[in-house]
C-alpha positions as CSV (number, residue, x, y, z in Angstrom):
1,M,77.9,84.9,67.7
2,K,80.0,82.4,65.7
3,N,80.3,81.0,69.3
4,K,76.8,81.4,70.8
5,I,75.5,79.6,68.0
6,Y,78.5,76.9,68.4
7,A,78.1,76.6,72.1
8,S,74.0,75.9,71.4
9,L,74.9,73.6,68.9
10,Y,77.2,71.5,71.3
11,L,74.9,71.9,74.2
12,F,72.1,70.4,72.1
13,S,73.8,67.6,70.9
14,L,75.3,67.0,74.1
15,L,71.7,66.9,75.5
16,L,70.6,64.5,72.0
17,I,73.6,62.5,73.1
18,A,72.4,61.8,77.0
19,S,69.4,61.3,75.9
20,S,69.4,58.0,74.5
21,C,71.5,56.5,76.6
22,N,70.4,53.3,78.9
23,F,71.2,52.9,82.3
24,N,71.1,49.2,83.2
25,S,72.0,46.7,85.8
26,T,72.5,43.1,84.9
27,Y,72.1,39.9,87.3
28,L,73.0,36.8,86.5
29,N,72.1,33.6,88.2
30,R,71.5,35.3,91.5
31,E,70.5,32.9,94.3
32,E,67.6,35.9,95.3
33,D,66.1,35.8,91.8
34,K,65.9,31.7,92.1
35,K,64.5,31.5,95.2
36,D,61.6,34.2,94.4
37,A,61.3,31.8,91.2
38,E,61.2,28.6,93.0
39,K,58.2,30.2,94.5
40,V,55.8,30.9,91.6
41,A,56.7,27.6,90.2
42,D,55.6,26.1,93.8
43,Q,52.6,28.3,93.5
44,F,52.2,26.7,90.1
45,Y,52.4,23.0,90.6
46,T,50.4,22.9,93.4
47,L,48.0,23.9,91.5
48,V,48.6,22.0,88.7
49,E,48.5,18.6,91.0
50,K,45.0,19.9,92.5
51,N,43.8,20.1,89.3
52,D,42.9,23.6,90.2
53,L,42.9,25.6,86.3
54,K,40.6,28.3,87.8
55,N,43.3,29.8,90.7
56,L,46.3,29.0,88.3
57,S,45.4,31.6,85.3
58,P,46.9,34.7,87.5
59,L,50.0,33.0,87.7
60,L,50.0,32.7,83.7
61,S,51.8,35.7,81.7
62,N,49.7,37.5,79.0
63,Q,52.2,36.0,76.4
64,F,51.1,32.2,77.6
65,K,47.8,33.0,77.7
66,A,47.6,34.7,74.1
67,V,49.2,31.4,72.9
68,T,47.7,28.8,74.7
69,S,43.6,29.0,75.2
70,A,42.1,27.0,79.2
71,Q,41.6,24.5,77.1
72,K,44.8,23.1,75.5
73,L,46.3,24.0,79.0
74,K,43.8,21.6,80.7
75,D,44.4,18.5,77.7
76,Y,47.6,18.9,77.9
77,L,48.2,18.1,82.1
78,T,45.2,15.7,81.6
79,G,47.1,13.9,79.1
80,T,50.2,14.5,80.7
81,A,49.0,13.4,84.4
82,N,47.1,10.2,82.6
83,K,50.2,9.2,80.6
84,L,53.1,9.4,83.2
85,G,51.0,9.7,86.6
86,E,50.4,12.3,89.4
87,I,53.9,14.3,90.6
88,E,55.0,12.1,93.5
89,S,58.5,15.0,94.2
90,K,59.9,16.8,92.4
91,K,63.5,18.3,92.3
92,L,65.4,21.2,91.1
93,D,67.7,19.9,89.0
94,H,69.6,23.7,87.7
95,W,68.6,26.5,87.0
96,E,69.6,29.9,84.8
97,T,68.3,33.8,86.0
98,K,68.7,37.2,84.5
99,V,67.3,39.8,85.9
100,I,67.6,43.6,83.7
101,R,67.0,46.7,86.5
102,G,66.5,50.2,85.3
103,S,65.3,51.6,81.9
104,N,64.8,48.6,79.9
105,A,63.8,46.1,82.9
106,S,63.1,43.0,82.2
107,A,62.9,39.2,83.8
108,S,63.7,36.1,82.5
109,Y,64.2,32.8,84.3
110,V,64.0,29.0,83.5
111,L,64.0,26.4,86.1
112,Y,64.7,22.2,85.1
113,Y,63.1,19.4,87.5
114,I,63.1,16.7,87.7
115,V,60.1,15.4,88.7
116,E,59.0,11.6,89.9
117,R,55.4,11.0,88.6
118,A,53.5,7.3,89.3
119,K,54.7,5.8,86.0
120,F,57.3,7.2,84.8
121,Q,60.1,10.0,85.6
122,A,59.7,13.6,83.4
123,K,62.5,16.2,82.6
124,E,60.9,19.4,83.4
125,T,61.1,22.9,82.4
126,V,59.0,26.1,83.5
127,T,59.7,29.5,82.1
128,L,59.0,32.5,83.7
129,T,59.2,36.2,82.9
130,A,58.7,39.8,84.7
131,E,55.5,41.1,84.2
132,N,54.0,43.9,86.1
133,D,56.1,43.6,89.0
134,Q,54.7,39.9,89.5
135,I,56.6,37.4,88.2
136,K,54.7,34.4,85.4
137,V,55.0,31.3,83.6
138,L,55.8,31.3,80.6
139,G,56.0,28.3,79.4
140,Y,55.9,25.0,80.9
141,N,57.6,21.4,79.0
142,V,57.1,18.0,80.0
143,N,60.0,15.7,77.9
144,S,59.3,12.0,79.5
145,E,60.0,8.4,77.6
146,G,56.2,7.7,79.2
147,L,55.2,10.5,76.3
148,F,55.8,8.2,73.9
149,K,54.3,4.5,75.3
């Protein structure tokens, strides 16, 4: 009888431990992840250049939309274009990606661009995240001396 109780407790403990395990694979700075993120960033920049905010919305993550209204985004993009000029060219300077596959899946991508604008050069950062198996823009930041003039 004691052996059956111990065996049951042992099996229950094993089951409890096994069910709490997480199985994940982490990938850092893979070229294919960078390319996937660049596709979304290129779409983002194309729509920004066209000032097409209506079609920009599906590229934005829910977190982005939660903290930034459409009007705030429009004001930010318009103000940036007015002070720095329109985008003439952009070049990916460096990037970072972290993709986790498995029971705790997540993905984050950060792309750093040097952007030549009509009036000033800017360093721009596009932060992306995985949301419902799609890559979405989580943040957009522009740094330039032209913003202070």
